[in-house]
C-alpha positions as CSV (number, residue, x, y, z in Angstrom):
1,X,-99.9,-116.5,-3.6
2,X,-99.8,-113.2,-1.7
3,X,-97.1,-112.3,0.7
4,X,-96.3,-109.2,2.8
5,X,-92.8,-108.0,2.4
6,X,-90.3,-105.3,3.3
7,X,-87.1,-104.3,1.4
8,X,-83.6,-104.2,2.7
9,X,-81.3,-102.2,0.4
10,X,-77.5,-102.3,0.9
11,X,-75.9,-98.9,0.3
12,X,-73.0,-98.8,2.6
13,X,-69.9,-99.9,0.6
14,X,-66.8,-98.0,-0.2
15,X,-67.3,-98.0,-4.0
16,X,-63.7,-99.3,-4.4
17,X,-64.2,-100.5,-8.0
18,X,-65.7,-97.1,-8.8
19,X,-62.6,-95.3,-7.6
20,X,-64.1,-94.6,-4.2
21,X,-67.2,-92.9,-5.6
22,X,-70.3,-92.7,-3.3
23,X,-72.2,-95.3,-5.2
24,X,-75.7,-94.7,-3.8
25,X,-75.4,-91.0,-4.8
26,X,-74.4,-91.7,-8.4
27,X,-77.0,-90.5,-10.9
28,X,-78.6,-92.7,-13.5
29,X,-81.2,-91.2,-15.8
30,X,-81.6,-88.3,-13.4
31,X,-82.1,-90.3,-10.3
32,X,-79.8,-91.5,-7.5
33,X,-79.0,-95.3,-7.7
34,X,-80.3,-95.9,-4.2
35,X,-83.5,-94.0,-4.9
36,X,-84.2,-96.1,-8.1
37,X,-84.1,-99.2,-6.0
38,X,-86.2,-97.7,-3.2
39,X,-88.8,-96.5,-5.6
40,X,-88.9,-99.9,-7.4
41,X,-89.5,-101.6,-4.1
42,X,-92.3,-99.3,-3.1
43,X,-94.0,-99.7,-6.5
44,X,-93.9,-103.4,-6.0
45,X,-95.6,-103.2,-2.7
46,X,-92.9,-103.1,-0.1
47,X,-94.5,-102.2,3.3
48,X,-91.3,-100.8,4.7
49,X,-87.9,-99.9,3.1
50,X,-84.8,-100.1,5.2
51,X,-81.5,-98.8,3.8
52,X,-78.1,-99.8,5.2
53,X,-75.6,-97.0,4.7
54,X,-74.8,-93.4,5.6
55,X,-77.6,-90.9,6.3
56,X,-77.7,-89.3,2.8
57,X,-78.5,-92.7,1.3
58,X,-81.6,-93.2,3.4
59,X,-83.4,-89.9,2.8
60,X,-86.3,-91.7,1.1
61,X,-86.3,-94.8,3.3
62,X,-88.5,-95.7,6.3
63,X,-85.4,-96.6,8.3
64,X,-81.7,-96.2,8.1
65,X,-79.2,-98.5,9.8
66,X,-75.4,-98.9,9.7
67,X,-73.4,-102.0,10.3
68,X,-70.9,-101.9,13.2
69,X,-68.2,-101.3,12.4
70,X,-68.9,-99.4,9.2
71,X,-67.7,-100.9,6.0
72,X,-67.7,-104.4,7.6
73,X,-69.2,-105.8,4.4
74,X,-72.7,-106.6,3.0
75,X,-73.3,-109.5,5.3
76,X,-72.7,-107.3,8.4
77,X,-75.1,-104.8,6.8
78,X,-77.8,-107.5,6.3
79,X,-77.4,-108.6,9.9
80,X,-77.8,-105.0,11.1
81,X,-80.7,-104.2,8.9
82,X,-82.8,-107.4,9.3
83,X,-83.7,-106.3,12.8
84,X,-85.5,-103.3,11.3
85,X,-87.6,-105.5,9.0
86,X,-91.2,-105.8,10.3
87,X,-92.8,-108.3,7.8
88,X,-92.4,-112.0,7.2
89,X,-90.6,-111.7,3.9
90,X,-87.9,-109.3,2.8
91,X,-86.4,-108.3,-0.5
92,X,-82.6,-108.0,-0.1
93,X,-81.2,-105.8,-2.8
94,X,-78.1,-104.0,-3.8
95,X,-78.4,-100.3,-4.3
96,X,-76.6,-100.5,-7.6
97,X,-79.0,-102.7,-9.6
98,X,-79.3,-101.4,-13.1
99,X,-82.8,-102.8,-13.5
100,X,-84.4,-102.9,-10.0
101,X,-87.9,-103.2,-11.4
102,X,-86.9,-106.2,-13.5
103,X,-85.2,-107.9,-10.5
104,X,-88.1,-107.3,-8.1
105,X,-90.8,-108.1,-10.8
106,X,-89.0,-111.4,-11.6
107,X,-88.9,-112.4,-7.9
108,X,-92.5,-111.5,-7.2
109,X,-93.9,-113.0,-10.4
110,X,-92.4,-116.4,-9.4
111,X,-93.8,-116.7,-5.8
112,X,-95.0,-120.2,-6.7
113,X,-91.3,-121.2,-6.8
114,X,-90.6,-120.0,-3.3
115,X,-88.7,-122.5,-1.2
116,X,-88.9,-122.6,2.6
117,X,-86.5,-119.7,3.1
118,X,-86.9,-117.8,-0.2
119,X,-86.0,-117.3,-3.8
120,X,-82.7,-116.0,-5.3
121,X,-81.8,-115.1,-8.9
122,X,-79.1,-117.0,-10.6
123,X,-77.4,-115.2,-13.6
124,X,-76.5,-116.8,-16.9
125,X,-73.0,-117.6,-15.7
126,X,-74.4,-119.7,-12.9
127,X,-73.7,-117.2,-10.0
128,X,-76.3,-116.7,-7.3
129,X,-77.1,-113.0,-7.0
130,X,-77.5,-112.9,-3.2
131,X,-78.5,-109.2,-3.3
132,X,-81.3,-109.9,-5.7
133,X,-83.5,-112.2,-3.6
134,X,-86.6,-112.6,-1.6
135,X,-86.0,-114.1,1.8
136,X,-87.9,-115.3,4.9
137,X,-87.0,-112.6,7.5
138,X,-86.7,-114.9,10.5
139,X,-84.5,-117.3,8.5
140,X,-82.1,-114.5,7.6
141,X,-82.0,-113.2,11.2
142,X,-81.3,-116.7,12.5
143,X,-78.5,-117.4,10.0
144,X,-76.8,-114.1,10.9
145,X,-77.1,-114.7,14.6
146,X,-75.5,-118.1,14.2
147,X,-72.4,-116.5,12.7
148,X,-72.0,-114.1,15.6
149,X,-68.8,-112.1,15.5
150,X,-67.8,-113.9,12.2
151,X,-70.1,-111.6,10.2
152,X,-67.5,-108.9,9.7
153,X,-66.2,-109.1,6.1
154,X,-67.6,-112.5,5.6
155,X,-69.1,-113.4,2.2
156,X,-72.9,-113.1,2.1
157,X,-73.2,-116.8,1.2
158,X,-71.8,-117.6,4.7
159,X,-75.3,-116.9,6.0
160,X,-77.7,-116.8,3.0
161,X,-76.0,-119.9,1.5
162,X,-77.2,-122.0,4.5
163,X,-80.9,-121.3,3.7
164,X,-83.3,-123.4,1.8
165,X,-83.7,-121.3,-1.3
166,X,-85.1,-121.8,-4.8
167,X,-82.8,-120.6,-7.5
168,X,-84.4,-118.7,-10.5
169,X,-82.3,-118.5,-13.6
170,X,-82.3,-115.2,-15.4
171,X,-80.3,-113.5,-18.2
172,X,-77.3,-111.5,-17.3
173,X,-79.0,-108.2,-18.3
174,X,-81.6,-108.6,-15.5
175,X,-79.1,-108.7,-12.7
176,X,-76.6,-106.2,-14.1
177,X,-75.1,-104.0,-11.4
178,X,-73.2,-100.8,-11.5
179,X,-69.9,-101.4,-9.8
180,X,-67.3,-100.1,-12.3
181,X,-67.0,-96.9,-14.3
182,X,-67.6,-98.9,-17.5
183,X,-70.8,-100.4,-16.1
184,X,-72.0,-96.9,-15.1
185,X,-71.2,-95.6,-18.6
186,X,-73.1,-98.5,-20.2
187,X,-76.1,-98.0,-17.9
188,X,-76.2,-94.3,-18.7
189,X,-76.2,-95.2,-22.5
190,X,-79.0,-97.7,-22.1
191,X,-82.5,-96.4,-21.7
192,X,-84.3,-99.6,-22.7
193,X,-85.2,-101.2,-19.3
194,X,-86.3,-99.7,-16.0
């Protein structure tokens, strides 16, 4: 199965659990976190990469958008960014994935599992990793539109959880993100996976 897809990368948070650090700009193995995800999406064949965040985060993206108001949460970011997506399918990814190549590769290698609206990774604890998924663009746009002004600071599942998605179980390592100083230190000490 072949699909045409873009990538939407969320990079607009406050980095609260990282002590207010500018998460997209943090370096891991000599590269900014956001650039690692952008590059992984391009290597996998993303036609267009859209970053949601401040201008510095989007220097390697095809488009940069910001949710209104800023810092209104990832769902508001998705709603703002989905309008800039041009293709039928869209990877929705966090900018702080420790292993973006593994996340994207797992999704794209399981296209036979796609449900009507997409495919999302489920970690070993049973949690859906909404920002590690492949989604039908129009379905995401419609789900966000239905929420209207209730998007601000709403959980991502308020929109994406209404979609017909297949869940793909993976190990915790695959979906590791870097949202605490301890996670950053562990990632910097781990060179084993891209």
